[in-house]
C-alpha positions as CSV (number, residue, x, y, z in Angstrom):
1,M,44.4,72.8,112.9
2,K,48.1,71.4,111.9
3,Y,50.3,74.6,113.1
4,S,50.3,78.0,115.3
5,I,53.2,79.8,113.9
6,I,54.0,82.8,116.6
7,T,56.2,85.4,116.2
8,V,57.2,87.9,119.1
9,N,58.5,91.2,118.0
10,Y,59.9,94.3,119.6
11,N,61.3,97.5,118.0
12,N,62.6,95.2,114.9
13,K,60.5,96.5,112.4
14,D,62.5,95.0,109.3
15,G,63.0,92.2,111.1
16,L,59.4,91.5,111.4
17,H,58.6,92.5,107.7
18,K,60.9,89.9,106.4
19,T,59.7,87.1,108.6
20,I,56.0,87.7,108.2
21,E,57.2,87.6,104.2
22,S,58.5,83.6,105.0
23,V,55.3,82.6,106.7
24,I,52.6,83.7,104.4
25,H,54.5,82.3,101.9
26,Q,54.4,78.7,102.9
27,T,52.9,77.1,100.2
28,F,51.5,74.4,103.0
29,R,48.5,76.3,104.3
30,D,47.1,74.3,107.2
31,F,48.3,76.9,109.8
32,E,47.4,79.8,111.9
33,Y,49.5,82.9,112.3
34,I,50.0,84.6,115.3
35,I,51.8,87.7,116.4
36,I,52.9,89.5,119.8
37,D,54.4,93.3,119.8
38,G,55.5,94.6,122.9
39,G,54.2,97.8,122.1
40,S,57.3,99.1,119.4
41,T,57.9,102.6,118.7
42,D,59.6,101.7,115.2
43,G,56.6,101.5,113.1
44,S,55.9,97.8,113.9
45,A,52.2,98.1,114.7
46,D,52.2,99.8,111.1
47,V,53.8,97.0,109.2
48,L,51.2,94.7,111.5
49,R,48.4,96.8,109.6
50,E,50.0,96.3,106.3
51,Y,49.5,92.7,106.6
52,D,46.0,92.5,109.0
53,K,44.8,90.3,106.4
54,D,47.4,87.6,106.8
55,I,47.5,87.9,110.4
56,D,45.3,85.5,111.8
57,Y,45.8,87.4,115.7
58,W,48.4,90.1,116.6
59,V,48.5,92.8,119.0
60,S,51.1,95.5,119.7
61,E,51.0,96.5,123.5
62,P,53.6,96.5,126.4
63,D,54.5,93.1,128.0
64,K,56.8,91.9,130.5
65,G,59.8,90.4,128.2
66,I,60.2,87.8,125.2
67,Y,58.8,85.0,127.8
68,H,55.7,86.8,128.9
69,A,55.1,87.7,124.9
70,M,55.5,83.9,124.2
71,N,53.4,82.9,126.8
72,K,50.5,85.5,125.5
73,G,51.1,83.7,121.7
74,I,50.9,80.4,123.3
75,A,47.0,81.5,124.6
76,Q,45.9,82.3,121.6
77,A,47.2,79.1,119.7
78,H,44.8,76.5,118.2
79,G,47.0,74.1,116.4
80,E,48.2,70.9,117.0
81,Y,52.2,72.4,116.8
82,I,53.3,75.4,117.7
83,N,56.9,76.8,116.4
84,F,58.5,80.5,117.9
85,M,59.3,82.0,114.4
86,N,60.3,85.4,115.8
87,S,61.1,88.4,114.3
88,G,64.4,88.4,112.5
89,D,64.5,84.8,111.2
90,C,62.8,83.2,108.9
91,F,61.6,79.1,107.4
92,Y,64.4,78.0,105.0
93,D,62.3,78.3,102.0
94,N,58.7,78.6,101.4
95,E,58.5,74.3,101.3
96,R,59.4,74.0,105.0
97,L,55.8,73.3,106.1
98,K,55.4,70.9,103.4
99,M,58.4,69.0,103.9
100,L,57.9,68.3,107.4
101,T,54.3,67.8,107.1
102,S,55.3,65.0,104.8
103,N,57.4,62.8,107.3
104,H,54.3,62.3,109.3
105,F,55.5,63.1,112.6
106,H,53.6,62.5,115.3
107,S,56.0,63.2,118.5
108,D,55.6,65.5,121.2
109,I,58.9,67.5,120.1
110,I,60.1,67.8,116.6
111,I,63.3,69.5,116.3
112,G,65.4,70.5,112.7
113,S,68.3,72.5,112.5
114,D,69.2,76.3,111.9
115,Y,70.9,77.6,108.9
116,W,73.4,80.7,109.8
117,Y,74.5,82.8,107.7
118,N,76.9,85.9,107.9
119,P,76.5,88.6,104.9
120,E,79.8,90.4,105.9
121,N,82.2,87.8,105.3
122,G,80.0,85.0,103.4
123,K,80.3,82.2,105.8
124,D,77.6,79.9,106.4
125,F,77.0,76.7,108.6
126,S,74.0,74.4,109.9
127,T,73.3,73.6,113.6
128,I,74.3,69.8,114.0
129,L,72.1,68.1,116.3
130,P,72.6,66.4,118.9
131,L,73.6,62.1,118.7
132,Q,71.1,61.7,121.3
133,L,69.0,63.6,123.8
134,D,69.9,63.9,127.9
135,M,71.1,65.7,130.4
136,Y,74.6,66.1,128.9
137,T,73.1,67.8,125.7
138,F,71.5,70.7,128.2
139,F,74.1,70.7,130.8
140,K,76.2,71.7,127.9
141,G,73.8,73.7,125.2
142,S,70.3,73.6,123.7
143,L,68.2,73.0,120.9
144,P,67.7,75.7,118.2
145,H,64.6,76.9,119.5
146,Q,63.1,78.5,115.8
147,S,63.4,75.4,114.4
148,T,61.2,73.5,116.7
149,F,57.7,72.2,117.0
150,F,55.9,71.6,120.2
151,K,52.7,70.1,120.7
152,R,50.4,72.8,121.7
153,S,49.4,70.4,125.0
154,L,52.9,70.3,126.1
155,F,52.0,73.8,127.6
156,C,48.9,72.7,129.7
157,K,51.7,71.6,131.8
158,F,54.6,73.7,131.4
159,M,54.7,77.5,130.4
160,Y,57.9,79.4,130.0
161,D,59.2,80.7,132.6
162,E,58.6,84.8,132.8
163,T,61.2,84.8,135.7
164,L,64.0,84.4,133.8
165,K,64.6,86.6,131.1
166,V,66.8,84.6,128.4
167,V,66.7,81.0,129.0
168,S,63.2,79.8,129.7
169,D,63.0,78.1,126.4
170,W,65.9,75.7,127.5
171,K,64.5,75.1,131.0
172,F,61.5,74.2,128.9
173,Y,63.2,71.6,127.1
174,I,64.6,70.3,130.3
175,Q,61.8,69.6,132.2
176,T,59.5,68.6,129.0
177,I,62.2,66.2,127.5
178,I,64.1,65.1,130.8
179,G,62.0,65.4,133.3
180,E,58.9,63.9,131.3
181,G,60.4,61.9,128.8
182,C,58.7,63.6,126.2
183,S,59.2,62.1,122.7
184,V,61.7,63.6,119.8
185,D,61.9,63.7,116.2
186,Y,64.7,64.9,114.1
187,F,63.5,66.4,111.0
188,N,67.1,65.8,109.0
189,D,67.3,69.4,107.4
190,V,67.2,73.0,107.6
191,I,63.9,75.1,109.4
192,C,64.4,78.1,110.1
193,R,67.1,81.0,108.6
194,K,68.9,82.9,111.6
195,D,69.4,86.7,111.7
196,L,72.6,87.1,112.7
197,E,72.4,90.5,113.8
198,D,70.7,89.7,116.9
199,G,69.5,87.1,119.3
200,V,68.9,87.5,123.1
201,G,71.2,84.3,124.2
202,F,74.3,86.2,122.5
203,T,73.8,89.8,123.6
204,Q,73.4,88.5,127.0
205,A,75.6,85.6,127.1
206,N,76.5,86.1,130.8
207,L,73.4,86.1,132.0
208,A,72.5,83.3,130.4
209,N,75.5,81.3,132.0
210,I,74.0,82.6,135.6
211,E,70.4,81.5,134.8
212,R,71.7,78.2,133.7
213,S,73.7,77.6,137.0
214,Q,70.8,79.2,138.8
215,F,68.1,76.3,137.4
216,L,70.5,73.6,137.5
217,T,72.0,74.1,140.8
218,H,68.6,73.7,141.8
219,Y,67.0,71.1,139.7
220,L,69.8,68.4,139.9
221,P,71.4,66.7,143.1
222,I,74.6,68.5,144.1
223,G,76.8,65.2,143.3
224,I,74.9,64.6,140.1
225,H,75.5,68.1,139.3
226,K,78.9,67.7,139.9
227,H,79.5,64.5,138.1
228,Y,78.2,66.6,134.6
229,E,80.3,69.7,135.3
230,T,83.1,67.1,135.3
231,L,82.3,65.5,132.1
232,T,81.4,68.6,130.3
233,K,85.3,69.1,130.2
234,L,85.2,66.3,127.6
235,D,84.2,67.5,124.1
236,S,81.0,66.3,122.8
237,S,82.5,63.4,120.4
238,T,84.5,62.4,122.8
239,F,81.6,62.0,125.8
240,Y,79.3,60.2,123.1
241,K,82.1,57.4,122.1
242,F,82.9,57.1,125.5
243,M,78.7,56.3,126.4
244,D,79.0,53.7,123.3
245,I,82.1,51.8,124.6
246,C,80.3,51.4,127.6
247,N,77.3,50.0,126.3
248,T,79.0,46.8,125.3
249,P,79.7,44.3,128.1
250,K,83.3,43.3,126.7
251,S,84.4,46.8,125.8
252,L,83.1,48.3,129.1
253,Q,85.7,46.0,130.8
254,Y,88.8,46.6,128.7
255,L,87.9,50.5,129.2
256,T,87.6,49.6,132.9
257,Y,90.6,47.5,133.0
258,A,92.5,50.7,131.2
259,I,91.6,53.1,133.5
260,K,92.7,51.2,136.2
261,I,95.9,50.6,134.9
262,I,96.4,54.7,134.1
263,Y,95.4,55.0,137.6
264,R,97.9,53.1,138.7
265,L,100.8,54.3,136.8
266,R,99.4,58.0,138.1
267,H,99.8,57.4,141.5
268,K,103.2,55.6,141.9
């Protein structure tokens, strides 16, 4: 089996209905569909019963939060790759899985873009994937989770940290991409159409910042953490241009010379 699509839901009946429709109408059919509902009281279980024949596994029972629910979904998965298309979010169109598969990716992680649309003002945009993936990428931000496919084998070593409330998926990226050097492919197109009306990462931004800081303080040595804090004062475009210069010996020589001159001028 190629894919396991997992949807986590809690009291989002309308969003769940929309997500299910998006998944079951994919033209590429080599996937299983798993839904983990946290014991919703808004009629979500009725939606699950309505689509019972289209869902390979579903359960509606209390859980310990979103990452506990995601781990429960992983435990039921059999596909080569796992994707989390949570309630309210959808595949961009019915051809997404077919398009993704036609690229014949074999990496540990496959990343595409999210598409965001605000019906109130008609504005839309797609996420821009980073030029390269390194610790700087995750010190400043993360990757579009609903537009990512993970080899199921990755979860044999790392499951989602259920002690974290909002950034366990971000931590998983650091553990696998940075810590383990897992291979990554970019799908240079949109995979997920995001629901702007919800999102744990937005509604609990302060908690997310606290959890990120606590993890990075533990994960990175103090000196390295301090250096990354300094680097994040540069915008991403400037930083990566700086890194390109550093990769060319002649350019690096000129840059070093220029920095020395600036330093001397500042300390006259």
